[in-house]
N, C-alpha and C positions, 0 to 999 in steps of 0.2 A: 501613579506610575504605570507605565505600559505593561500589560500582562503578556507573558510569552504565549504566542499563538503557534499554530502549526506552520512551519516554514519548510521549504524544500529547494534543493538544487538537483539537477540531473547528473548522474554519473553512470555511464554504461546502461542507460535506460532506467536506473533505479532512482527512487525519491528518498531523500534524507529527511526524516521527521525529527524535530527538535523540541518536542513538548514533554520529553521524559526527564523530569527534574533530577532523578537519581543518576541517570546517564550523564547529564550536564555537569553535575557536581563532581562526578568521578573523573572528569577530564583533567589531565595534568595541566598545570598553569602554563608550562612551556614544554615543547617537545625536546627529546634528547637528541642533540646534534653533535657530530665530531668537533673537537676544538678548532676554532677558526672558521667553521662552515657557516656560522650565523651571518657572516658578511654577505653571503649570497642569497639573503632573504629580506623581504620587506616584512616588518612586524606590525600588525594591526591589533590594538586592544579591542576585545569584544566583551560586552556585558552579559552576564548571566543573572537574570532576575527571577526570583521565586518567592512564593508566599509562605510564611510560617504561621499556621493556624493558631498554635498555642500562644503566640505573642501578638497575633493580629497585626502583623506588619510584613512588608516586603523586605527581602534581603538582596543585596547586589554583590556579585563577585566578578572578578575579571579573569579572563583567559586570553592568551595571546596567540593570534592566528599568524603562523609563519608561512609566508607565500614565497616559494622559490622563484627566483628571477629567471625567466626564459628569454634568452636573447633572440633577436629576429633572425630568420633564415636569410642568408645572403643569396641574391640572385646573381646570374652571370654578369649582368650589367652594373652591379653594385660594387664596383672596384674600389671606390673611395671609402665606402662603409667597411668593406672587407679589410682594407689596410688599417683603418682606425681600430677595428675590433682586434686584429692581430697584434697591434702595438698598444692596445689598452688605452686608447686616447679618446677624449671628448671631442665630438664633432662640432667645431666652431664654424658656423656658416660664413662668417666674415673672413676667417682664415682660409676657408675652402676657396673663396674667390681669389685670394692672394696666391694660393698654391696651384690653383687650376683656372687660370684666366680664360681658358677656352669655354668655361661654363658660366662666366659672369652674366652674360645676357640672359640665359635661361633662368638663372637664379634670381636676378633682378625682376624678371617678368613674373616669376612664380611667387615671389615674396615681397612684392612692392608694398602691399598693405601692412605687412608685419615687420618690415626691415628695421624699423626703429627699435622694436623689441629685440631683434637679433643683435643689433649694435649694442644695446644695453646688456644683453647676456654676455657678449664678448668682453665688454669692459669689466663687468662684475666677475667674470671668470678669471680675467687677468689679475684682479685684486685678490681673489682667492689663492691664485698661484703664487702671489707675492707674500703670502703668510696669513691673510685674513680668511681662515677656512670657513668661518661662519657664512661667508658670502656664497658658498656653494649651495646652501639652503635656499637663498634667494634665486640662484640660477635654476634650481630644481622647480620652484614654484612658477617661474616664468616659462620654463619648458612645458610644464603641465598645461598652461593656458594655450600655448602654441600647438599642442597636440590636436586641439579642436579644428585647426586649419589644415591638417594633413588628411590625405596625401595631396600634394600639389603635383603639377605636371613634371616639375624637376625631380621630385621624389620618385615618381613612377618611371621616369626616363633613366636616371643615373644615380640619384642619392640614396634610394632605398628607404627603409623604415628607420632612418637615422635618429628620429626623436625617441623611439622606443629604446634604442641602444643608449642614447644620452641619459634617459631616466634611470635605466638599470645601472649605468656607469656611476651616476651621481649617488644612487642609493648605496652601492657598494663602497664608494669613497667616504660618504658620510658615516656609514656603519663603522668603517675602519678608524675614523677619526673620533667616534663616540659622540657625534652631533645628532641630537634628536630631530626627528622628521615626522610630519603628519601629512600624508598624501591625501588628495581629494577623494571623496567616495567614488567618483566616476573612475579615477585612475586605479583605485584599489580593485574595483570590479573588473577592470581591464586586466590587471595582473592575475586575478583569480581565473578569468576565462582563459588566458594564455596558458596558465598552469594546467587547467583541466584538459585543454586541447592536447597539450604535450603528453599528459598522462595517458590519455586514450590512444593517441597515435603510437606511443611507445609500448603500450600494453603494460604499464606499471601497476603495482599493487594498489588496491583500494585503501585509502587512508581515512578511516572513520572519523578520527579527531578533526582532521582538516575539513572534511565535508560538513560536519555538524557546525563547526565554527564559521565556515563560509556561509552556510545557510542562515545562521544568526546574524552575520554581518549584513547580508542582503535585506533581511527583514527590518533591521534597525536603520539601515541607511536609506532604504527605499520602501517605507511602510505602505505607501499608497500605490505602488507599482506592481508588486508581486515578483515572482522569480521566473516567469515564463518569458524569457527573452529570445529575440531572433538574431540571426547572424548579422542582419543589417544594423543592429544597434552598435556595432563596433567597427570603426573604420579600418582597423589594422588588417582585416581579412582580405583587403584588396591587394595586400602584398603576398598572398598565398602563392607559393611557387608553382602550384598545380594549375594556376590560371594563366591564360595567355593574354598579352596586351597587344 
């Protein structure tokens, strides 16, 4: 069984060390949240592994990393995304072409290689809206795959970071419905980074429990990579409103 090693993530220039067994065991299994607030979090189980010398064995406990969902910042040109966020709607690309025919050519040009998946998402989403709520989980996993193809020219011009909004929307809806969900490690790391950027930009309080469990997640999910990541590792930075296109 893998031994806990030193792991770290950066927060305001600090490194979080996660090899203190007493500290790890003292962490609450879940954080205390106001009633109903859990819907706005993605929950990732994280293993805590430690050795018991007297029994000559490893013990494993689970703690739950609650990652707040940070919605994308809407740029001036992202009018379609802004409307969907205000109305709390899923962005169905097929429906967008029906509602905004002026953008059909740009969308088809940008999504020609993935249009079959967007058509599948649209059909599956319609099934979920008809009562088969488990299909929302299938929609989520398909959207995760499509994140690898963003941003497209259409997204940069007028759609915005709609896939990030879709994933957050689906997580909230699945939470409300009580449907279990397991996001990919890559997407979990993206959610963590968005949270950390938001925390630093807003000057929010340091959350030791979150930072320790996030560090453990990175070590367990990417054991051969380490935690020194660059901005270029995450495509969503291209939607930074401070940048000019």
